[in-house]
C-alpha positions in Angstrom: -19.1 -68.0 -13.4 -23.0 -69.1 -14.4 -22.8 -71.7 -11.9 -21.1 -70.9 -9.3 -21.7 -73.6 -6.8 -19.1 -75.5 -7.4 -16.2 -72.7 -6.4 -18.1 -72.7 -3.3 -17.8 -76.5 -3.2 -13.8 -76.1 -2.9 -14.1 -73.2 -0.4 -16.6 -75.2 1.8 -14.5 -78.1 1.5 -11.4 -76.1 2.3 -13.1 -74.7 5.1 -14.2 -77.9 6.8 -10.5 -79.6 6.4 -9.2 -75.9 8.2 -11.7 -75.6 11.2 -13.7 -78.5 11.3 -16.8 -79.5 10.5 -18.7 -77.7 13.7 -17.1 -74.5 13.2 -17.7 -74.7 9.2 -21.4 -75.0 9.9 -21.4 -72.1 12.5 -19.5 -70.1 10.1 -21.1 -70.7 7.0 -24.6 -71.7 7.0 -26.5 -73.0 4.5 -30.4 -72.0 3.6 -32.3 -73.5 4.4 -30.2 -75.2 7.3 -28.4 -78.3 6.8 -25.8 -80.2 8.6 -23.3 -80.9 5.7 -20.9 -83.1 6.0 -17.8 -84.9 3.5 -18.9 -88.1 2.1 -17.9 -91.4 3.7 -14.3 -92.1 3.0 -13.4 -88.6 1.6 -10.7 -86.5 3.1 -11.5 -82.9 2.0 -8.0 -82.2 2.5 -6.9 -83.6 -0.6 -9.3 -80.9 -2.0 -6.8 -78.2 -2.0 -7.3 -74.2 -3.4 -5.8 -74.8 -6.6 -8.4 -76.8 -8.2 -9.7 -73.6 -9.1 -6.4 -72.0 -10.4 -7.1 -73.0 -13.9 -10.2 -71.9 -14.2 -9.6 -68.3 -12.7 -6.9 -68.2 -15.3 -9.4 -69.0 -18.4 -11.9 -66.8 -16.9 -10.4 -63.7 -15.9 -11.4 -61.1 -17.8 -9.0 -58.1 -19.3 -8.8 -55.6 -16.4 -12.2 -56.6 -14.8 -12.4 -58.4 -11.7 -14.8 -61.3 -11.1 -18.1 -61.0 -9.7 -21.7 -62.1 -9.2 -24.5 -62.4 -11.1 -27.3 -60.7 -9.0 -30.3 -58.9 -10.2 -33.9 -57.6 -9.1 -37.1 -57.9 -11.1 -41.1 -57.5 -10.3 -44.2 -57.3 -11.6 -47.5 -56.5 -10.1 -51.2 -57.5 -11.7 -53.8 -54.9 -13.4 -55.4 -54.2 -9.7 -52.1 -52.8 -8.7 -51.6 -51.0 -11.6 -52.8 -46.8 -12.5 -53.1 -48.5 -16.2 -55.4 -51.2 -15.1 -52.6 -53.8 -16.9 -50.0 -55.3 -15.3 -46.3 -53.6 -14.7 -43.0 -55.4 -15.3 -39.9 -54.4 -14.2 -36.4 -55.8 -14.5 -33.0 -54.9 -14.1 -30.2 -58.1 -14.2 -26.8 -57.0 -12.8 -23.6 -57.6 -14.2 -20.4 -56.2 -14.2 -20.4 -52.7 -15.3 -17.7 -52.8 -18.4 -16.5 -51.1 -21.8 -17.8 -51.8 -24.5 -21.3 -52.2 -22.7 -22.2 -55.9 -22.1 -25.9 -55.1 -23.4 -27.1 -54.6 -26.5 -30.8 -53.1 -27.5 -32.2 -54.4 -30.3 -35.7 -54.8 -31.8 -36.2 -58.1 -34.2 -38.9 -57.5 -36.5 -39.4 -60.4 -39.2 -42.1 -63.0 -39.9 -42.6 -64.9 -36.9 -41.1 -62.4 -34.7 -41.5 -58.8 -33.0 -39.7 -58.6 -29.8 -37.8 -55.9 -28.4 -35.6 -55.9 -25.5 -31.6 -56.2 -24.3 -29.5 -58.9 -25.2 -25.6 -59.5 -25.2 -24.1 -59.1 -28.7 -22.2 -62.9 -28.3 -25.4 -64.5 -27.8 -28.1 -64.7 -30.4 -32.2 -63.2 -29.8 -33.2 -61.1 -26.8 -32.8 -62.0 -23.3 -35.4 -60.0 -21.7 -37.9 -57.7 -23.1 -41.4 -58.0 -25.3 -43.0 -59.2 -27.8 -46.8 -58.3 -29.0 -48.3 -60.5 -26.2 -45.8 -61.3 -23.5 -43.2 -59.8 -21.4 -40.5 -60.9 -19.2 -37.5 -60.2 -17.2 -35.1 -62.5 -15.0 -32.8 -62.7 -12.1 -30.2 -65.5 -11.2 -32.1 -68.3 -9.0 -28.9 -69.8 -7.9 -29.9 -73.3 -8.5 -27.0 -75.8 -7.7 -26.4 -77.2 -11.8 -22.8 -78.5 -10.9 -21.1 -80.9 -8.5 -17.3 -81.6 -8.2 -16.0 -85.8 -8.0 -12.8 -86.6 -6.8 -11.6 -89.6 -8.9 -9.3 -92.0 -7.9 -6.3 -92.2 -10.2 -4.2 -95.5 -11.3 -0.6 -94.9 -9.6 0.8 -96.8 -12.8 -0.9 -94.9 -15.3 -2.9 -91.2 -14.6 -4.7 -91.1 -17.4 -7.0 -94.1 -15.9 -9.5 -93.6 -12.9 -11.3 -96.0 -10.8 -14.7 -96.6 -11.7 -16.8 -99.6 -9.5 -13.8 -100.9 -8.9 -11.9 -100.8 -12.0 -9.9 -98.8 -13.9 -11.2 -96.7 -16.8 -9.4 -95.0 -19.5 -10.4 -90.6 -19.6 -10.9 -89.3 -22.9 -8.0 -87.7 -24.1 -8.6 -84.8 -26.1 -5.2 -83.0 -27.7 -4.7 -79.5 -28.7 -2.5 -76.5 -29.3 -2.0 -73.0 -28.6 -0.4 -70.4 -30.2 1.4 -68.6 -27.2 3.0 -64.8 -27.6 6.9 -65.2 -27.5 6.8 -68.9 -28.4 8.0 -70.3 -32.2 6.4 -73.0 -32.2 2.2 -74.1 -30.5 2.4 -75.0 -26.9 0.5 -78.6 -26.9 -2.0 -79.0 -24.7 -3.6 -82.3 -22.9 -7.5 -82.2 -22.0 -8.7 -84.8 -20.2 -12.6 -86.2 -19.4 -13.9 -88.8 -16.7 -17.2 -90.0 -16.9 -18.3 -86.7 -15.0 -17.1 -84.3 -17.4 -13.6 -82.3 -17.8 -10.6 -83.0 -15.4 -10.5 -79.4 -13.8 -7.2 -79.9 -11.6 -5.1 -83.5 -11.2 -2.6 -84.2 -8.7 -0.4 -87.5 -10.1 1.4 -87.3 -7.1 -1.3 -87.7 -4.7 -3.3 -89.7 -7.2 -6.7 -87.8 -7.7 -8.1 -86.0 -10.3 -11.2 -83.6 -9.9 -13.8 -83.5 -12.7 -16.5 -81.3 -12.9 -19.9 -82.2 -13.8 -22.2 -79.4 -14.4 -25.9 -78.7 -16.5 -23.7 -76.9 -19.6 -22.3 -80.1 -20.7 -25.6 -81.5 -20.9 -28.1 -81.7 -24.5 -29.1 -78.2 -24.9 -26.9 -76.7 -22.3 -25.8 -74.0 -24.2 -26.5 -70.7 -22.1 -29.6 -68.3 -22.5 -30.3 -70.9 -25.8 -33.9 -70.8 -24.6 -34.1 -67.1 -24.8 -35.1 -67.8 -28.5 -38.2 -69.3 -27.3 -39.4 -67.2 -25.0 -39.3 -64.3 -27.2 -41.7 -66.3 -29.4 -44.2 -67.2 -26.5 -47.7 -65.7 -26.9 -49.4 -66.4 -23.6 -48.7 -68.5 -20.4 -48.9 -72.1 -21.8 -46.6 -71.2 -24.2 -44.3 -69.3 -21.8 -44.3 -72.7 -19.6 -43.1 -74.9 -22.9 -40.2 -72.3 -23.5 -39.1 -72.3 -20.2 -38.4 -75.8 -20.9 -35.6 -75.1 -23.2 -33.9 -72.2 -20.4 -31.7 -74.4 -19.1 -28.6 -72.7 -17.9 -27.9 -70.2 -16.3 -30.8 -71.0 -13.5 -33.2 -68.0 -14.0 -36.0 -66.5 -12.2 -38.4 -65.6 -14.9 -41.2 -62.7 -14.0 -44.0 -62.8 -16.6 -46.6 -60.6 -17.5 -49.1 -60.9 -20.6 -51.8 -58.4 -22.1 -54.6 -60.5 -21.1 -53.5 -59.7 -17.4 -51.1 -62.7 -16.2 -48.8 -62.3 -14.0 -45.8 -65.4 -13.0 -43.1 -66.5 -12.2 -41.3 -69.5 -12.8 -37.7 -70.8 -11.7 -36.6 -72.3 -14.7 -33.6 -73.9 -15.0 -32.2 -78.3 -15.4 -32.1 -78.9 -12.0 -30.3 -81.9 -10.9 -32.5 -84.5 -8.6 -29.7 -85.8 -6.0 -30.5 -88.9 -3.7 -28.5 -89.0 -0.1 -26.6 -85.8 -0.7 -26.9 -82.3 -1.1 -24.0 -80.8 -3.5 -22.3 -78.5 -1.1 -19.3 -80.6 -1.0 -16.9 -82.5 -3.1 -18.0 -86.3 -3.5 -16.1 -89.2 -4.4 -16.2 -90.2 -8.3 -15.5 -94.0 -7.7 -18.9 -94.6 -6.2 -22.4 -94.4 -8.5 -23.8 -93.2 -5.1 -23.8 -89.2 -6.3 -24.7 -90.1 -10.1 -28.1 -87.2 -10.7 -30.9 -89.2 -11.2 -32.3 -87.1 -13.8 -34.1 -83.3 -13.9 -36.9 -81.7 -12.8 -39.4 -81.2 -15.5 -41.2 -77.8 -15.3 -43.9 -78.8 -13.7 -42.1 -79.3 -10.5 -40.2 -76.2 -10.2 -40.7 -73.0 -8.2 -43.6 -71.4 -9.9 -46.6 -69.1 -9.2 -49.3 -67.2 -11.3 -51.8 -65.0 -10.5 -50.9 -64.8 -6.3 -53.6 -63.2 -4.1 -51.1 -60.5 -3.4 -50.8 -59.4 -6.6 -47.4 -58.9 -7.1 -44.4 -61.3 -7.5 -40.8 -59.9 -6.6 -37.3 -61.9 -7.0 -33.4 -60.5 -6.0 -31.8 -63.2 -5.9 -32.9 -64.2 -2.2 -34.5 -67.8 -1.1 -37.2 -68.1 -3.6 -38.2 -71.5 -2.0 -42.2 -71.3 -1.4 -43.3 -72.4 1.9 -43.6 -76.3 2.1 -41.6 -76.7 -1.5 -40.8 -80.8 -1.4 -37.6 -80.6 -3.9 -33.7 -79.5 -2.7 -32.5 -77.1 -5.4 -30.5 -74.8 -3.6 -28.7 -74.4 -0.3 -27.0 -71.0 -0.9 -28.3 -67.7 -2.1 -28.1 -63.8 -2.3 -28.3 -61.7 0.9 -32.1 -61.3 1.4 -32.3 -56.9 2.0 -32.6 -55.9 -1.6 -35.7 -58.0 -1.9 -37.0 -56.9 1.1 -36.5 -53.6 0.8 -38.2 -53.7 -2.7 -41.2 -55.7 -1.0 -41.5 -52.8 1.3 -42.1 -50.7 -1.5 -44.2 -53.1 -3.1 -46.5 -52.6 -0.4 -46.7 -49.6 0.9 -49.2 -48.1 -1.9 -52.3 -48.9 -3.6 -51.4 -48.3 -7.3 -47.9 -48.2 -9.1 -47.2 -46.3 -12.1 -43.9 -47.1 -14.5 -42.6 -43.5 -12.6 -42.7 -45.3 -9.3 -41.2 -48.5 -10.5 -38.2 -46.0 -12.0 -38.4 -44.9 -8.6 -37.9 -48.6 -7.2 -35.0 -49.9 -9.4 -33.1 -46.6 -8.4 -34.0 -47.2 -4.4 -30.8 -47.0 -2.4 -31.9 -47.4 1.4 -29.8 -49.9 3.3 -31.6 -52.3 5.8 -28.1 -53.0 6.7 -26.9 -49.7 7.3 -30.2 -49.3 9.3 -29.5 -52.5 11.2 -26.0 -51.6 12.0 -27.2 -48.0 13.0 -29.5 -50.1 15.7 -26.6 -52.2 17.1 -24.6 -48.7 17.5 -27.0 -47.4 19.6 -26.8 -49.8 22.4 -22.6 -49.9 22.5 -21.0 -47.0 24.9 -18.2 -45.5 22.7 -15.3 -43.1 23.5 -15.8 -39.5 23.2 -13.2 -39.3 20.4 -16.2 -41.9 18.4 -19.0 -40.2 19.7 -19.5 -38.2 16.5 -19.1 -40.9 14.4 -21.5 -42.8 16.1 -24.3 -40.3 15.5 -23.5 -39.9 12.3 -24.6 -43.5 12.0 -27.4 -43.5 14.2 -29.0 -40.5 13.1 -28.6 -41.7 9.8 -32.2 -42.8 8.0 -29.7 -45.7 5.8 -30.8 -43.8 2.4 -27.4 -44.1 0.6 -27.9 -41.3 -2.0 -24.7 -39.6 -3.2 -24.8 -36.8 -1.0 -25.3 -39.1 2.0 -22.5 -38.0 4.8 -22.6 -41.1 6.7 -22.2 -43.0 3.3 -18.5 -43.5 3.5 -18.2 -44.2 7.1 -20.8 -46.8 6.6 -19.3 -48.4 4.0 -15.7 -48.3 5.6 -17.5 -49.8 9.0 -19.1 -52.9 6.9 -15.8 -53.7 5.3 -14.0 -53.4 9.0 -16.6 -55.9 10.7 -16.5 -58.5 7.9 -12.8 -58.4 8.2 -13.0 -58.7 11.9 -15.5 -60.8 12.0 -13.8 -63.4 9.8 -10.4 -63.0 8.9 -9.5 -64.9 12.2 -12.3 -67.6 12.0 -11.9 -68.6 8.2 -9.2 -69.3 5.9 -8.5 -67.1 3.1 -9.3 -70.2 0.7 -13.0 -69.8 1.9 -13.4 -65.8 1.6 -12.0 -65.1 -1.9 -14.1 -63.9 -5.1 -14.3 -67.1 -6.6 -16.1 -69.0 -3.9 -16.9 -66.4 -0.8 -18.6 -68.0 2.0 -19.0 -64.7 4.5 -22.5 -63.7 4.9 -23.0 -60.2 5.6 -26.9 -61.8 7.0 -25.0 -64.0 9.4 -22.5 -61.2 10.9 -25.8 -58.9 11.3 -27.4 -61.9 13.2 -24.3 -62.2 15.3 -24.1 -58.7 16.0 -27.8 -58.3 17.1 -27.7 -61.5 19.4 -24.4 -62.1 20.1 -23.4 -66.2 20.9 -20.7 -67.5 23.1 -20.2 -69.9 20.1 -18.8 -66.6 18.0 -17.8 -64.3 21.0 -16.6 -66.7 23.9 -17.9 -66.5 27.3 -18.9 -63.1 27.3 -20.5 -62.4 24.1 -21.5 -59.1 24.6 -18.7 -57.5 25.7 -16.9 -59.1 22.9 -19.4 -57.7 20.6 -18.8 -54.3 21.9 -15.2 -54.4 21.8 -15.2 -55.5 18.3 -18.2 -52.7 16.9 -15.7 -49.5 19.0 -12.7 -51.4 17.3 -13.9 -51.1 13.5 -15.6 -48.1 14.0 -12.6 -46.6 14.9 -10.7 -47.8 12.1 -13.4 -46.9 9.6 -13.2 -43.4 10.8 -9.6 -43.5 10.8 -9.6 -44.8 6.8 -12.2 -42.2 5.8 -10.6 -39.4 7.3 -7.5 -40.4 5.1 -9.4 -40.3 1.9 -11.9 -37.4 2.4 -10.4 -35.1 5.0 -11.2 -34.6 8.4 -14.5 -32.6 8.6 -17.1 -35.1 8.4 -19.5 -32.7 7.4 -17.9 -32.3 3.7 -18.1 -36.2 3.6 -20.2 -37.4 0.7 -21.0 -41.1 -0.5 -20.7 -39.6 -4.2 -17.3 -38.0 -3.3 -15.9 -41.5 -2.4 -18.2 -44.3 -4.3 -17.8 -43.8 -8.1 -18.0 -45.5 -11.6 -15.1 -45.7 -14.1 -15.8 -47.1 -17.1 -12.6 -48.7 -18.7 -11.8 -50.2 -21.7 -9.4 -53.2 -21.6 -7.2 -51.3 -24.0 -6.6 -48.6 -22.0 -4.0 -50.2 -20.0 -1.8 -49.8 -23.3 -1.1 -46.2 -22.8 -1.9 -42.7 -21.3 -3.1 -41.8 -24.7 -5.6 -45.1 -25.5 -7.1 -44.2 -21.7 -8.1 -40.6 -22.6 -9.3 -42.1 -26.0 -11.3 -45.0 -24.6 -12.3 -44.4 -21.0 -15.4 -42.7 -19.3 -16.2 -41.6 -16.0 -15.6 -41.2 -13.3 -19.6 -40.5 -12.1 -20.5 -40.5 -9.0 -22.7 -43.2 -7.6 -25.6 -44.1 -4.9 -26.5 -47.5 -3.2 -24.1 -50.5 -3.0 -24.5 -54.1 -3.3 -27.3 -54.5 -0.4 -29.7 -52.1 -2.4 -32.2 -52.3 -4.8 -29.8 -49.9 -6.7 -27.1 -52.5 -6.9 -23.8 -50.8 -7.3 -21.5 -53.6 -5.6 -17.9 -52.1 -5.8 -14.3 -53.1 -4.6 -12.1 -52.1 -1.0 -11.8 -48.9 -2.9 -15.6 -48.0 -3.3 -15.3 -48.2 -6.9 -18.3 -49.7 -8.5 -17.4 -52.9 -10.6 -21.1 -54.6 -10.5 -25.0 -53.2 -11.4 -27.6 -52.9 -13.7 -26.6 -51.1 -17.0 -29.5 -52.1 -18.4 -33.0 -51.3 -17.1 -36.4 -52.0 -18.3 -40.0 -50.7 -17.2 -42.9 -52.0 -19.1 -46.8 -51.3 -19.2 -48.6 -53.9 -20.9 -51.7 -51.3 -21.3 -49.4 -49.8 -24.0 -45.9 -51.2 -25.2 -44.9 -48.0 -26.4 -45.1 -46.5 -22.6 -42.0 -48.6 -22.2 -38.8 -47.0 -20.9 -35.4 -48.8 -20.5 -31.8 -47.5 -19.1 -28.4 -48.8 -20.8 -24.7 -48.0 -20.7 -22.2 -46.4 -21.6 -23.9 -46.4 -25.2 -24.9 -48.9 -28.4 -21.8 -48.6 -30.0 -18.3 -50.2 -28.8 -16.1 -47.7 -31.4 -14.6 -44.9 -29.8 -15.4 -41.9 -31.4 -18.6 -42.9 -32.5 -21.5 -40.5 -31.4 -23.2 -43.5 -29.5 -20.0 -44.7 -28.0 -21.0 -43.0 -24.5 -23.8 -41.2 -25.1 -26.2 -42.9 -22.9 -23.7 -42.6 -19.7 -25.2 -39.0 -18.9 -28.9 -40.8 -18.5 -27.6 -43.8 -16.8 -25.5 -41.6 -14.3 -28.9 -39.6 -13.3 -31.3 -42.4 -13.4 -32.8 -41.2 -16.4 -34.7 -43.5 -18.8 -35.5 -43.6 -23.0 -38.6 -44.7 -24.7 -38.4 -48.1 -25.8 -40.1 -47.2 -28.9 -42.3 -50.4 -30.5 -44.9 -50.0 -32.7 -44.7 -49.0 -36.0 -46.1 -45.5 -36.2 -43.7 -44.5 -33.0 -40.4 -46.1 -34.5 -41.0 -43.9 -37.5 -42.0 -41.2 -35.4 -38.5 -41.2 -33.7 -36.1 -42.9 -36.3 -33.0 -40.3 -36.7 -30.9 -42.8 -39.0 -31.9 -45.8 -41.6 -29.1 -48.4 -42.3 -30.2 -50.9 -45.5 -28.4 -53.8 -45.9 -28.9 -55.2 -49.7 -27.6 -58.2 -50.8 -24.9 -58.2 -53.8 
């Protein structure tokens, strides 16, 4: 899940195979635009959607749907700060789960004095600060993976072609204990020179292998965090970035000397002659990586004249950047709204940064309202048109237009893509649908999308989907639109994996629901499913003032303990639900002042 491009390679291959190259480029354009095409001689119809079946089964979390990893971060220098020192904010977005994904810790030992958040299974601190520097991150989206279609020997499926000759696959045999079986299940894992075989069809004589950065030396996820946590200045920080190989991260940086910066940190493959957007033939040597970009060649900025830096998984490529690192990004709306806030006032405090992290203005909602103003609707739809065209776009929990907007956006996405794009290309494991492309076509409808009379066809789609959305919300919230509220529909449930065992387990383990503002396109990212239940967003947040580390604030949810019955199992949930923070005490004096409990571990 940390490297998603290879899953979209499958989706893009299926799209090209189903609708043709011209339509695929129209429906799923890249950024920057590129006329992607299959490698010569490679039949993309040989790449089935079932390539992902084994991976999906192996990575499916209990009870929780997979989701993308998105985040916000930003930093301002002392000229924009009320304290005169940099301010830094970061809120990594991940699935909203129970027990908590994040774990806060203050590591204090010889050579270590770092505080922030990590994950229970990973060593060190993922984001936070030490005595001298602070950092946060978002996913870049660097393309760190490729699929290779290997030709296998019809007489021996364990052999594959390399430069005109048959080579043996590397075979690893293992066994798995399976519930209900008395004997372990024997499994055979196959590897080509490009990596593990994730799919093989012996009848078609192909094997599809995955090459990705995690298989390269030093490719353990988040391993570089151990080096970043000990950096004391910009130079040491950049040295530490060399160890940050996977996942790709937009690191924002600040130090007590007043410097701010950003680096798109990743082990970044150098490709020549192809773009990594589609699977490539494995037998040829023309598609091998030509090494990796050094840190000095990665996108980065330090102490910019704007005095601020922000990232939100959008296209971060600086103007004139000469290297290709990716063509697929998150929609830009979260970043654009953060930019609006960061350029709207002369000075900022940590309270302002908290407000931006909970900013729930929807730029797509405003854009759809503008489109709707120019569309004539029936008398029955006029009330709903007014709700959206008079709405300010703020997706607060009390927004009356929120449920209608959210349902309408879903209906628009279905109408725009269901008949144009095969299901293989619009699944959660490789979704090529784009709200940016949708909005562009609604604002300036083209004949390529809508036919000979694009405005008329666009208007009809707007009316039909709005009517469907209104009918759907009536069923959910009643016939009186004045009683509709976004928070009634959009909630967060924290469901424990063991809750499915019985109703008693569910009552003992589960937490929620709590009403939620925002959606996936607001800085307060509360991505939801088809039923408007939040699945994704920021559990941990930090806002830091480098003038005084003890001013630092954080959120997390639902608690530090994963043990039901513990007083710390769900004690942070009310604060998180209300958008409130707690102090991130750092100095020894402040830590002693707020300490309530001590646990001393003695060697036996």
